[in-house]
TORKOL-4160 file (C-alpha; in steps of 0.2 Angstrom, whole numbers, padded with zeros to 4 digits, m for minus):
227
<pt num="1" X="m0296" Y="0027" Z="0287"/>
<pt num="2" X="m0294" Y="0027" Z="0268"/>
<pt num="3" X="m0277" Y="0022" Z="0262"/>
<pt num="4" X="m0275" Y="0028" Z="0244"/>
<pt num="5" X="m0256" Y="0030" Z="0246"/>
<pt num="6" X="m0253" Y="0013" Z="0254"/>
<pt num="7" X="m0235" Y="0007" Z="0251"/>
<pt num="8" X="m0231" Y="0023" Z="0243"/>
<pt num="9" X="m0217" Y="0035" Z="0247"/>
<pt num="10" X="m0220" Y="0054" Z="0247"/>
<pt num="11" X="m0207" Y="0068" Z="0250"/>
<pt num="12" X="m0213" Y="0084" Z="0257"/>
<pt num="13" X="m0202" Y="0099" Z="0258"/>
<pt num="14" X="m0205" Y="0113" Z="0270"/>
<pt num="15" X="m0213" Y="0099" Z="0280"/>
<pt num="16" X="m0214" Y="0109" Z="0297"/>
<pt num="17" X="m0223" Y="0124" Z="0289"/>
<pt num="18" X="m0241" Y="0126" Z="0289"/>
<pt num="19" X="m0246" Y="0118" Z="0273"/>
<pt num="20" X="m0231" Y="0106" Z="0273"/>
<pt num="21" X="m0236" Y="0099" Z="0290"/>
<pt num="22" X="m0254" Y="0097" Z="0286"/>
<pt num="23" X="m0249" Y="0088" Z="0269"/>
<pt num="24" X="m0237" Y="0077" Z="0278"/>
<pt num="25" X="m0250" Y="0071" Z="0290"/>
<pt num="26" X="m0263" Y="0069" Z="0277"/>
<pt num="27" X="m0251" Y="0058" Z="0267"/>
<pt num="28" X="m0247" Y="0048" Z="0282"/>
<pt num="29" X="m0266" Y="0045" Z="0286"/>
<pt num="30" X="m0268" Y="0039" Z="0268"/>
<pt num="31" X="m0255" Y="0026" Z="0271"/>
<pt num="32" X="m0239" Y="0034" Z="0264"/>
<pt num="33" X="m0222" Y="0033" Z="0271"/>
<pt num="34" X="m0218" Y="0052" Z="0272"/>
<pt num="35" X="m0200" Y="0059" Z="0270"/>
<pt num="36" X="m0200" Y="0075" Z="0281"/>
<pt num="37" X="m0188" Y="0087" Z="0274"/>
<pt num="38" X="m0185" Y="0104" Z="0283"/>
<pt num="39" X="m0171" Y="0113" Z="0291"/>
<pt num="40" X="m0177" Y="0113" Z="0309"/>
<pt num="41" X="m0173" Y="0096" Z="0318"/>
<pt num="42" X="m0184" Y="0099" Z="0334"/>
<pt num="43" X="m0199" Y="0103" Z="0324"/>
<pt num="44" X="m0196" Y="0089" Z="0312"/>
<pt num="45" X="m0195" Y="0077" Z="0327"/>
<pt num="46" X="m0211" Y="0085" Z="0334"/>
<pt num="47" X="m0220" Y="0081" Z="0317"/>
<pt num="48" X="m0213" Y="0064" Z="0317"/>
<pt num="49" X="m0220" Y="0060" Z="0334"/>
<pt num="50" X="m0237" Y="0067" Z="0329"/>
<pt num="51" X="m0238" Y="0056" Z="0314"/>
<pt num="52" X="m0233" Y="0040" Z="0324"/>
<pt num="53" X="m0245" Y="0045" Z="0338"/>
<pt num="54" X="m0259" Y="0045" Z="0325"/>
<pt num="55" X="m0255" Y="0028" Z="0319"/>
<pt num="56" X="m0247" Y="0032" Z="0302"/>
<pt num="57" X="m0232" Y="0023" Z="0295"/>
<pt num="58" X="m0215" Y="0028" Z="0302"/>
<pt num="59" X="m0209" Y="0043" Z="0293"/>
<pt num="60" X="m0191" Y="0047" Z="0288"/>
<pt num="61" X="m0183" Y="0063" Z="0293"/>
<pt num="62" X="m0171" Y="0073" Z="0281"/>
<pt num="63" X="m0164" Y="0089" Z="0288"/>
<pt num="64" X="m0159" Y="0101" Z="0274"/>
<pt num="65" X="m0158" Y="0119" Z="0273"/>
<pt num="66" X="m0163" Y="0124" Z="0255"/>
<pt num="67" X="m0154" Y="0141" Z="0257"/>
<pt num="68" X="m0137" Y="0133" Z="0258"/>
<pt num="69" X="m0140" Y="0117" Z="0248"/>
<pt num="70" X="m0130" Y="0112" Z="0233"/>
<pt num="71" X="m0132" Y="0101" Z="0218"/>
<pt num="72" X="m0122" Y="0087" Z="0228"/>
<pt num="73" X="m0135" Y="0089" Z="0242"/>
<pt num="74" X="m0149" Y="0085" Z="0230"/>
<pt num="75" X="m0140" Y="0071" Z="0222"/>
<pt num="76" X="m0136" Y="0063" Z="0240"/>
<pt num="77" X="m0154" Y="0065" Z="0244"/>
<pt num="78" X="m0159" Y="0055" Z="0228"/>
<pt num="79" X="m0146" Y="0042" Z="0233"/>
<pt num="80" X="m0152" Y="0040" Z="0250"/>
<pt num="81" X="m0170" Y="0038" Z="0246"/>
<pt num="82" X="m0166" Y="0025" Z="0233"/>
<pt num="83" X="m0155" Y="0015" Z="0245"/>
<pt num="84" X="m0166" Y="0017" Z="0261"/>
<pt num="85" X="m0183" Y="0017" Z="0254"/>
<pt num="86" X="m0181" Y="0010" Z="0236"/>
<pt num="87" X="m0194" Y="0021" Z="0228"/>
<pt num="88" X="m0202" Y="0038" Z="0227"/>
<pt num="89" X="m0220" Y="0041" Z="0222"/>
<pt num="90" X="m0224" Y="0058" Z="0226"/>
<pt num="91" X="m0214" Y="0075" Z="0228"/>
<pt num="92" X="m0223" Y="0090" Z="0236"/>
<pt num="93" X="m0213" Y="0107" Z="0236"/>
<pt num="94" X="m0221" Y="0116" Z="0251"/>
<pt num="95" X="m0205" Y="0125" Z="0256"/>
<pt num="96" X="m0205" Y="0144" Z="0254"/>
<pt num="97" X="m0198" Y="0160" Z="0260"/>
<pt num="98" X="m0206" Y="0177" Z="0258"/>
<pt num="99" X="m0193" Y="0189" Z="0263"/>
<pt num="100" X="m0199" Y="0207" Z="0265"/>
<pt num="101" X="m0212" Y="0215" Z="0253"/>
<pt num="102" X="m0207" Y="0231" Z="0245"/>
<pt num="103" X="m0201" Y="0239" Z="0229"/>
<pt num="104" X="m0189" Y="0229" Z="0218"/>
<pt num="105" X="m0177" Y="0244" Z="0218"/>
<pt num="106" X="m0175" Y="0240" Z="0237"/>
<pt num="107" X="m0170" Y="0222" Z="0236"/>
<pt num="108" X="m0152" Y="0219" Z="0239"/>
<pt num="109" X="m0142" Y="0207" Z="0228"/>
<pt num="110" X="m0140" Y="0195" Z="0242"/>
<pt num="111" X="m0158" Y="0194" Z="0247"/>
<pt num="112" X="m0163" Y="0192" Z="0228"/>
<pt num="113" X="m0152" Y="0177" Z="0226"/>
<pt num="114" X="m0158" Y="0169" Z="0242"/>
<pt num="115" X="m0176" Y="0171" Z="0238"/>
<pt num="116" X="m0174" Y="0164" Z="0220"/>
<pt num="117" X="m0164" Y="0150" Z="0226"/>
<pt num="118" X="m0175" Y="0144" Z="0240"/>
<pt num="119" X="m0192" Y="0147" Z="0230"/>
<pt num="120" X="m0186" Y="0142" Z="0212"/>
<pt num="121" X="m0169" Y="0135" Z="0210"/>
<pt num="122" X="m0170" Y="0123" Z="0225"/>
<pt num="123" X="m0186" Y="0114" Z="0219"/>
<pt num="124" X="m0180" Y="0114" Z="0201"/>
<pt num="125" X="m0163" Y="0105" Z="0205"/>
<pt num="126" X="m0171" Y="0094" Z="0218"/>
<pt num="127" X="m0184" Y="0088" Z="0206"/>
<pt num="128" X="m0171" Y="0085" Z="0192"/>
<pt num="129" X="m0161" Y="0074" Z="0204"/>
<pt num="130" X="m0177" Y="0064" Z="0209"/>
<pt num="131" X="m0184" Y="0062" Z="0191"/>
<pt num="132" X="m0178" Y="0044" Z="0189"/>
<pt num="133" X="m0186" Y="0038" Z="0205"/>
<pt num="134" X="m0202" Y="0047" Z="0202"/>
<pt num="135" X="m0203" Y="0041" Z="0184"/>
<pt num="136" X="m0199" Y="0023" Z="0190"/>
<pt num="137" X="m0213" Y="0024" Z="0203"/>
<pt num="138" X="m0226" Y="0032" Z="0190"/>
<pt num="139" X="m0226" Y="0046" Z="0203"/>
<pt num="140" X="m0232" Y="0064" Z="0204"/>
<pt num="141" X="m0223" Y="0081" Z="0208"/>
<pt num="142" X="m0233" Y="0095" Z="0215"/>
<pt num="143" X="m0227" Y="0113" Z="0215"/>
<pt num="144" X="m0236" Y="0125" Z="0226"/>
<pt num="145" X="m0239" Y="0142" Z="0220"/>
<pt num="146" X="m0247" Y="0158" Z="0228"/>
<pt num="147" X="m0263" Y="0166" Z="0223"/>
<pt num="148" X="m0257" Y="0183" Z="0230"/>
<pt num="149" X="m0243" Y="0184" Z="0218"/>
<pt num="150" X="m0254" Y="0184" Z="0202"/>
<pt num="151" X="m0244" Y="0187" Z="0186"/>
<pt num="152" X="m0233" Y="0201" Z="0193"/>
<pt num="153" X="m0241" Y="0212" Z="0207"/>
<pt num="154" X="m0231" Y="0226" Z="0214"/>
<pt num="155" X="m0220" Y="0224" Z="0230"/>
<pt num="156" X="m0219" Y="0205" Z="0230"/>
<pt num="157" X="m0201" Y="0206" Z="0225"/>
<pt num="158" X="m0190" Y="0190" Z="0223"/>
<pt num="159" X="m0203" Y="0179" Z="0230"/>
<pt num="160" X="m0216" Y="0184" Z="0218"/>
<pt num="161" X="m0203" Y="0183" Z="0203"/>
<pt num="162" X="m0198" Y="0165" Z="0210"/>
<pt num="163" X="m0216" Y="0159" Z="0211"/>
<pt num="164" X="m0220" Y="0165" Z="0193"/>
<pt num="165" X="m0204" Y="0156" Z="0187"/>
<pt num="166" X="m0210" Y="0141" Z="0197"/>
<pt num="167" X="m0226" Y="0140" Z="0187"/>
<pt num="168" X="m0216" Y="0141" Z="0171"/>
<pt num="169" X="m0205" Y="0128" Z="0176"/>
<pt num="170" X="m0219" Y="0116" Z="0181"/>
<pt num="171" X="m0228" Y="0119" Z="0164"/>
<pt num="172" X="m0212" Y="0115" Z="0154"/>
<pt num="173" X="m0208" Y="0100" Z="0165"/>
<pt num="174" X="m0226" Y="0094" Z="0162"/>
<pt num="175" X="m0225" Y="0096" Z="0144"/>
<pt num="176" X="m0208" Y="0087" Z="0143"/>
<pt num="177" X="m0213" Y="0072" Z="0154"/>
<pt num="178" X="m0231" Y="0069" Z="0147"/>
<pt num="179" X="m0232" Y="0051" Z="0144"/>
<pt num="180" X="m0216" Y="0046" Z="0153"/>
<pt num="181" X="m0222" Y="0040" Z="0169"/>
<pt num="182" X="m0224" Y="0057" Z="0179"/>
<pt num="183" X="m0238" Y="0068" Z="0183"/>
<pt num="184" X="m0234" Y="0086" Z="0186"/>
<pt num="185" X="m0245" Y="0098" Z="0195"/>
<pt num="186" X="m0244" Y="0117" Z="0199"/>
<pt num="187" X="m0256" Y="0119" Z="0214"/>
<pt num="188" X="m0262" Y="0136" Z="0220"/>
<pt num="189" X="m0271" Y="0133" Z="0237"/>
<pt num="190" X="m0278" Y="0151" Z="0239"/>
<pt num="191" X="m0277" Y="0161" Z="0255"/>
<pt num="192" X="m0272" Y="0150" Z="0270"/>
<pt num="193" X="m0269" Y="0152" Z="0288"/>
<pt num="194" X="m0250" Y="0152" Z="0288"/>
<pt num="195" X="m0235" Y="0162" Z="0293"/>
<pt num="196" X="m0231" Y="0169" Z="0276"/>
<pt num="197" X="m0249" Y="0175" Z="0274"/>
<pt num="198" X="m0248" Y="0183" Z="0291"/>
<pt num="199" X="m0232" Y="0192" Z="0286"/>
<pt num="200" X="m0240" Y="0198" Z="0270"/>
<pt num="201" X="m0257" Y="0203" Z="0277"/>
<pt num="202" X="m0254" Y="0206" Z="0296"/>
<pt num="203" X="m0271" Y="0215" Z="0298"/>
<pt num="204" X="m0281" Y="0200" Z="0290"/>
<pt num="205" X="m0292" Y="0190" Z="0302"/>
<pt num="206" X="m0285" Y="0172" Z="0302"/>
<pt num="207" X="m0303" Y="0165" Z="0305"/>
<pt num="208" X="m0307" Y="0172" Z="0287"/>
<pt num="209" X="m0295" Y="0160" Z="0279"/>
<pt num="210" X="m0295" Y="0142" Z="0275"/>
<pt num="211" X="m0285" Y="0130" Z="0286"/>
<pt num="212" X="m0270" Y="0121" Z="0278"/>
<pt num="213" X="m0279" Y="0105" Z="0280"/>
<pt num="214" X="m0291" Y="0110" Z="0267"/>
<pt num="215" X="m0277" Y="0112" Z="0254"/>
<pt num="216" X="m0268" Y="0097" Z="0260"/>
<pt num="217" X="m0283" Y="0086" Z="0256"/>
<pt num="218" X="m0283" Y="0093" Z="0238"/>
<pt num="219" X="m0264" Y="0089" Z="0236"/>
<pt num="220" X="m0267" Y="0072" Z="0243"/>
<pt num="221" X="m0280" Y="0069" Z="0228"/>
<pt num="222" X="m0266" Y="0075" Z="0216"/>
<pt num="223" X="m0254" Y="0061" Z="0223"/>
<pt num="224" X="m0266" Y="0047" Z="0222"/>
<pt num="225" X="m0261" Y="0034" Z="0208"/>
<pt num="226" X="m0277" Y="0040" Z="0198"/>
<pt num="227" X="m0279" Y="0058" Z="0202"/>
């Protein structure tokens, strides 16, 4: 077992999803203490057990529903990480919500606000609150994009708009923090075997797609002290 993340702390959002789970387990195998953030406690506990059973460092569970999270929730997260773990070296934004594909004219205001909040506002505000810890640890922030969205394809709705906005946010953050102890990456994994992909392309054979472990290995490389 190689341990390029030994003694490092990595927070993974959407940790119980396809890419999030693969990323969390890859980080644990590399020696990191992984903070597992997701909304479903039973699935978090199952992932916790899998990491421990594989011999990884004991992870930390942080249940949080991004759809209803507030600025105070993200500030509390930062305080908890600093108090309990003392550092943060990596932040991987895997959490995502697709919603329903269709014309923009059919997207309700409530659905629009939810999709932009979960896929764009939540990672932006969370990152803002965690910046001091990440900079202090010379860490890395990884924002996960979606190759299917492109630069504005029809029918991708609020999810598509949010992913385009997330790329813009990551580019601006990278420019603003260059040389200030933080690496910022916008990572597009390509088509993966995942629930979001199945929802968007239900007729697509899953065996034709890459497994999340492949993308998780590439994220792991971005989190290394010298990527």
